[in-house]
C-alpha positions in Angstrom: 111.2 -45.6 51.7 108.4 -43.2 51.2 104.7 -44.8 51.2 102.9 -45.3 48.1 99.6 -43.4 47.5 96.5 -45.7 45.8 94.5 -44.2 43.0 91.6 -47.2 43.4 89.5 -45.9 45.7 88.2 -43.1 44.3 87.9 -44.4 40.8 85.5 -47.0 42.4 83.4 -44.7 44.4 83.1 -42.8 40.6 81.9 -45.6 38.9 79.5 -46.0 42.1 78.0 -42.9 41.4 78.0 -43.0 37.7 75.7 -46.3 38.1 73.3 -44.8 40.7 72.6 -41.6 38.7 71.9 -43.7 35.8 69.5 -45.7 37.5 67.7 -42.8 38.3 67.6 -41.4 35.4 66.5 -44.7 33.3 63.7 -44.8 36.5 62.6 -41.1 35.7 62.2 -42.6 32.4 60.1 -45.1 32.9 57.9 -43.3 35.4 57.0 -40.0 33.0 56.5 -42.8 30.0 54.4 -44.4 32.5 52.4 -41.4 33.3 52.1 -40.2 29.7 50.3 -44.0 28.7 48.1 -43.5 31.9 46.6 -40.2 30.9 46.3 -41.5 27.3 44.4 -44.5 28.1 43.1 -43.7 31.7 42.5 -40.1 31.9 39.6 -40.6 34.4 42.0 -41.7 36.8 43.1 -37.9 36.3 40.0 -36.4 36.5 39.0 -35.8 32.6 35.7 -37.8 31.3 36.4 -41.2 30.4 36.4 -41.7 26.5 37.1 -38.2 25.9 39.7 -39.2 23.1 39.8 -42.6 20.9 42.8 -44.4 21.4 42.8 -45.2 17.4 41.9 -41.8 15.6 42.8 -39.5 18.0 39.5 -38.0 17.2 36.9 -36.2 19.3 34.0 -38.7 21.0 30.5 -37.4 21.2 30.3 -36.1 25.1 27.0 -35.9 26.9 26.3 -32.4 27.5 25.3 -31.2 31.4 21.4 -31.2 31.9 21.6 -27.0 32.1 24.9 -25.0 31.6 26.2 -23.8 34.4 25.2 -20.8 36.6 26.3 -17.8 35.5 28.9 -16.0 38.1 30.4 -12.8 38.4 29.0 -9.5 36.6 26.7 -12.3 34.4 25.1 -13.3 37.4 22.3 -10.9 37.9 21.1 -12.3 34.3 18.5 -15.2 34.8 19.1 -17.6 31.6 15.1 -19.1 30.8 14.1 -21.7 28.2 12.5 -20.2 24.4 9.2 -20.8 24.6 7.9 -21.6 20.6 4.5 -21.8 21.4 4.0 -17.3 20.8 6.3 -16.1 18.5 4.8 -12.7 19.4 3.8 -9.9 21.9 0.1 -9.2 22.3 0.9 -5.2 20.2 2.4 -7.6 17.7 -0.5 -9.6 17.1 -3.0 -7.1 17.3 -1.0 -5.3 14.3 -0.5 -8.3 12.4 -4.3 -8.7 12.0 -5.5 -5.3 11.9 -3.3 -5.4 8.5 -4.7 -8.8 7.5 -8.0 -7.0 7.7 -7.4 -3.6 6.6 -5.5 -4.9 3.2 -8.7 -6.1 2.1 -10.2 -2.3 1.5 -6.6 -0.7 0.1 -5.8 -1.0 -3.7 -3.6 0.1 -6.3 -4.0 3.5 -8.1 -2.3 3.6 -11.7 -2.6 7.2 -13.3 -2.8 6.5 -17.0 -1.8 8.8 -20.3 -3.1 7.8 -23.0 -2.0 9.7 -26.6 -5.1 10.2 -28.8 -4.6 11.6 -32.6 -6.5 11.7 -35.3 -10.2 12.3 -36.5 -11.0 8.6 -35.3 -9.6 8.9 -31.6 -7.8 5.5 -32.1 -5.4 5.6 -29.2 -1.6 6.2 -30.1 -0.2 4.9 -27.1 -0.4 5.2 -23.6 2.1 4.5 -20.4 1.5 4.5 -17.1 2.5 8.3 -15.5 2.3 7.4 -11.8 1.3 5.0 -9.4 -0.7 5.7 -5.6 -2.9 4.6 -3.1 -6.8 4.5 -3.1 -9.2 3.0 -0.4 -12.3 1.8 -1.4 -15.1 4.1 0.2 -18.3 2.4 -0.5 -19.9 -0.8 -2.0 -20.7 0.9 -5.2 -17.2 0.7 -6.3 -16.4 4.3 -5.4 -12.5 4.5 -4.5 -10.8 7.6 -2.4 -7.3 8.8 -3.2 -5.3 12.0 -3.2 -6.2 14.2 -6.2 -1.7 14.7 -7.5 -2.4 10.7 -7.9 -4.3 10.9 -11.0 -3.6 14.7 -12.0 -2.6 15.3 -15.6 -4.0 11.6 -16.2 -6.9 11.0 -18.8 -7.3 7.3 -17.8 -6.6 5.0 -14.5 -6.9 0.9 -13.2 -7.3 0.4 -10.5 -5.7 -3.1 -9.0 -8.0 -4.7 -6.1 -6.1 -6.9 -3.1 -7.1 -9.7 -4.9 -5.2 -9.0 -7.9 -8.0 -8.0 -10.5 -7.4 -5.0 -12.7 -10.5 -2.8 -13.6 -10.7 0.8 -15.7 -11.3 3.3 -13.3 -12.8 6.8 -14.0 -12.6 9.7 -12.5 -15.9 11.0 -10.6 -14.6 14.8 -9.7 -11.8 16.3 -7.5 -11.3 18.7 -4.7 -7.7 20.3 -5.4 -8.3 22.8 -2.2 -8.3 19.6 -0.4 -6.2 17.1 -2.8 -9.0 14.7 -2.8 -10.2 12.3 -5.7 -12.6 9.9 -6.5 -13.0 7.6 -8.5 -15.4 4.4 -9.2 -14.6 1.0 -10.8 -17.6 -1.1 -12.2 -17.6 -4.4 -9.4 -20.1 -6.6 -7.5 -21.3 -5.0 -4.7 -20.8 -8.2 -2.1 -17.0 -8.6 -3.6 -15.9 -5.2 -2.3 -15.1 -4.8 1.8 -14.8 -1.0 3.1 -13.4 -0.1 6.1 -14.4 1.3 9.4 -14.5 4.7 10.4 -13.1 6.6 13.4 -13.3 10.3 14.7 -10.0 12.9 13.5 -11.5 14.8 16.0 -10.9 12.5 18.9 -7.5 11.6 18.1 -4.6 12.8 20.7 -0.4 13.5 20.3 1.2 9.9 21.1 -1.2 7.9 20.1 -0.6 4.6 18.0 -1.4 4.8 14.4 -1.1 2.5 10.9 -0.4 3.4 7.4 -0.8 1.0 4.7 -0.1 1.8 1.0 2.0 0.6 -2.0 5.4 2.4 -1.6 7.3 3.4 -4.5 4.4 0.5 -6.3 5.4 -2.3 -4.1 2.7 -4.4 -3.3 0.9 -3.7 -0.1 3.4 -2.4 3.4 2.0 -1.8 7.2 4.3 0.8 8.4 3.3 2.2 12.0 4.0 5.6 14.5 2.7 7.9 16.4 0.2 11.0 16.4 3.0 13.5 15.9 0.9 16.6 15.8 -2.8 17.7 15.2 -4.0 20.9 13.2 -1.0 21.3 11.6 -0.9 23.8 8.2 0.6 23.2 5.3 1.1 24.2 1.4 -0.2 21.6 -1.0 1.7 21.1 -4.1 -0.5 23.3 -5.8 0.3 26.4 -3.9 -2.9 26.1 -1.2 -2.5 26.1 2.1 -4.6 23.3 4.0 -5.6 23.2 7.2 -6.3 21.3 10.2 -3.8 17.7 9.0 -2.5 14.9 10.8 1.0 14.8 11.8 2.7 11.2 11.9 5.9 9.3 12.5 4.5 6.7 10.3 6.5 5.9 7.0 4.7 7.0 4.4 6.9 7.1 1.2 6.0 7.6 -2.5 3.2 5.6 -3.5 1.1 5.2 -0.7 -0.5 9.0 -1.2 -4.4 8.4 -0.7 -3.8 4.6 1.5 -5.4 4.9 5.2 -4.1 6.0 8.2 -5.9 3.5 10.8 -5.7 4.2 14.8 -4.9 0.8 16.7 -8.6 -0.5 16.2 -8.1 -0.4 12.3 -10.6 2.4 12.2 -9.8 4.6 9.0 -9.1 8.1 10.8 -7.1 9.9 8.4 -5.8 10.1 4.1 -2.3 9.6 4.0 -0.5 12.5 2.0 3.1 11.1 1.6 3.8 14.0 -1.7 4.1 16.6 1.3 6.1 14.7 3.7 8.5 13.2 1.2 9.1 16.2 -1.1 8.6 19.6 1.5 9.9 18.4 4.6 11.4 15.0 5.2 12.2 11.5 6.7 9.9 10.6 10.1 7.9 13.3 9.3 5.1 13.1 7.3 1.3 14.0 7.3 -3.0 12.9 6.5 -5.8 14.3 6.1 -8.6 14.2 9.0 -11.2 11.6 8.3 -13.7 13.9 9.7 -12.2 16.9 6.7 -12.8 14.0 4.4 -16.0 12.8 5.0 -17.7 16.0 4.5 -15.6 16.5 0.8 -16.3 13.4 -0.5 -19.9 13.6 -0.3 -19.4 17.1 -2.0 -17.2 15.6 -5.0 -20.1 12.6 -5.7 -22.7 15.3 -6.1 -20.4 17.2 -8.4 -18.5 15.1 -10.2 -19.5 12.8 -12.3 -22.4 10.1 -11.2 -22.8 6.4 -12.4 -26.3 5.4 -13.0 -26.5 1.6 -13.3 -29.8 1.7 -14.0 -29.2 3.1 -17.6 -25.4 2.0 -17.4 -24.3 5.4 -17.9 -22.0 8.3 -16.0 -24.0 11.9 -15.9 -21.8 14.9 -15.7 -22.4 17.0 -12.7 -24.5 19.9 -13.6 -22.5 22.1 -13.2 -19.9 20.4 -15.1 -22.8 20.0 -17.5 -23.7 24.2 -17.3 -19.8 25.0 -17.9 -19.6 22.4 -20.9 -22.7 24.0 -22.8 -21.7 27.3 -22.2 -17.9 27.0 -23.7 -19.6 25.0 -26.9 -21.7 27.7 -27.3 -18.8 30.0 -27.1 -16.9 28.1 -29.2 -19.3 28.6 -32.2 -20.6 26.5 -34.9 -17.4 25.9 -37.0 -16.5 24.0 -33.8 -19.2 22.6 -32.4 -20.5 21.2 -35.7 -18.4 18.1 -36.0 -19.9 16.7 -32.5 -23.2 18.3 -32.4 -26.1 20.1 -34.8 -26.9 21.8 -32.2 -26.3 23.1 -28.5 -29.0 23.5 -25.7 -29.5 25.6 -23.1 -29.9 22.6 -20.3 -29.1 19.3 -20.4 -27.5 16.3 -19.0 -24.2 15.5 -20.5 -23.1 11.7 -21.0 -19.9 11.2 -20.0 -19.6 7.2 -20.6 -21.1 4.8 -21.4 -20.5 1.2 -20.6 -20.4 -2.1 -23.0 -23.7 -4.1 -23.3 -25.8 -1.9 -21.0 -29.3 -0.5 -22.1 -27.6 2.9 -22.7 -25.0 1.1 -25.0 -27.8 -1.0 -26.9 -30.0 2.3 -27.3 -27.0 3.6 -29.2 -26.0 6.4 -26.2 -22.3 8.1 -27.1 -20.0 9.0 -24.5 -17.5 12.2 -24.7 -14.1 12.0 -26.5 -11.3 13.9 -26.4 -9.9 14.8 -29.4 -7.4 17.4 -31.1 -8.9 20.4 -32.4 -7.3 21.6 -36.0 -4.8 23.9 -33.6 -3.4 20.9 -32.1 -5.1 21.7 -28.9 -7.0 19.4 -26.5 -10.6 19.1 -27.2 -13.3 17.4 -25.3 -16.2 16.2 -27.6 -19.8 16.1 -26.5 -21.3 13.6 -28.0 -24.8 13.2 -26.8 -27.0 15.2 -24.3 -29.9 14.2 -22.4 -32.9 16.9 -22.5 -35.8 15.3 -21.8 -37.6 11.7 -20.6 -40.8 10.6 -21.6 -42.1 13.6 -22.6 -40.8 15.9 -19.6 -37.7 18.1 -19.8 -34.2 17.0 -18.2 -32.5 20.2 -17.1 -30.7 18.4 -14.3 -29.6 14.3 -12.8 -32.3 15.0 -10.0 -34.8 15.3 -12.9 -33.8 12.1 -14.6 -32.8 10.4 -11.4 -36.7 10.9 -10.3 -38.0 9.5 -13.8 -35.9 6.6 -13.5 -36.9 5.3 -9.5 -40.5 6.5 -10.3 -40.4 3.7 -13.7 -40.5 -0.1 -12.7 -37.8 -2.5 -13.9 -38.0 -3.5 -17.4 -40.0 -0.8 -18.8 -39.5 1.3 -21.9 -38.7 4.8 -21.4 -38.4 7.3 -24.0 -35.2 9.6 -24.0 -35.1 13.0 -26.1 -31.1 13.2 -26.7 -29.6 16.1 -28.2 -25.8 14.7 -30.7 -24.5 14.9 -34.5 -27.3 13.6 -36.2 -29.8 16.5 -34.5 -32.4 16.0 -32.0 -33.6 12.5 -31.3 -35.5 10.0 -29.6 -34.2 6.8 -28.4 -36.3 4.2 -26.5 -34.2 2.2 -23.1 -35.3 -0.8 -20.7 -33.6 0.5 -18.0 -32.7 -2.2 -15.2 
């Protein structure tokens, strides 16, 4: 009889192996679950900061940062991390530029040139508009303003806006188109005006720091900085004249900055900016300024030969040169043209250009010049009063009148001999 083979032994072995595998898997799953719970609720056991996560809301809690950032490693290690100081937000050079701007703007004003159209025999103003703006500097405490001639060229009126915001009518004292310079005057108390300190343009060197202040495009006070890029330059003015000895700079000088100051690092005036030339004929970063040494020689000459303010009378008188030119012109035009304004044209005398309201001259009845139109439509300068004598002495020029006025005490009545439309008349005036 063949032996019988039992199948129970391998089945029992398989059952034992299956039970061991299930036990292992259950144990492993329990360990993984325990690790997950520990990682969630006790991350500090694994090196993470305690309380980094909120078990209730799952949102990040506020974590205290280290006292200082970790030291950089690698290529960044050469850069030292320094605390930011709030005490001084700018350096010494910046502080000086800020102070220079604050001090100098008190002497820089906005110049607006105005074109007033007048028509009819009464010369009633038909309209006016601002034809351009520029910058100017207070030249002295008598209210003289220096600017570029091209700023006011073609205008028949102008206003000056001072740093305090006040606006004043200005009259043209004179100009020199060869140097593109013009001098105006405003009536403002002496003690309320501040002037710049003057430097020497002859002492400038290439590379020296300079600053320009002006009203570019009619904006408020604007500061630009640069260096002296060149000296003794020769440029051509808008009139086609060659102007030599000019300062070249890369400081930004835009339209509207014409006539503003060019200052050295000490805040001294070393030039008058000429924006029109740099912008129109050259390009950005290439601008020019008239040297102050030249300006100081030309401006007094303009003031002597132009219209001069006589404060004791309250009038602006034409220069001797202009008086002679206008009197000769009136004589050449003949009786038909001069009869409307003057009964007779003297050969010598001082022309009254402007009479200020409520002044001794105005109270005495003196009349300034007017700009009208002739019958053919052309503009005509109407000369209405000419001073030819004072206290019985002939007046042939402004110096004669000035000596007579200064020789008399204030409050004394003086008698002027005046030629006007009504003929020769006597005017009694009490000078201040």
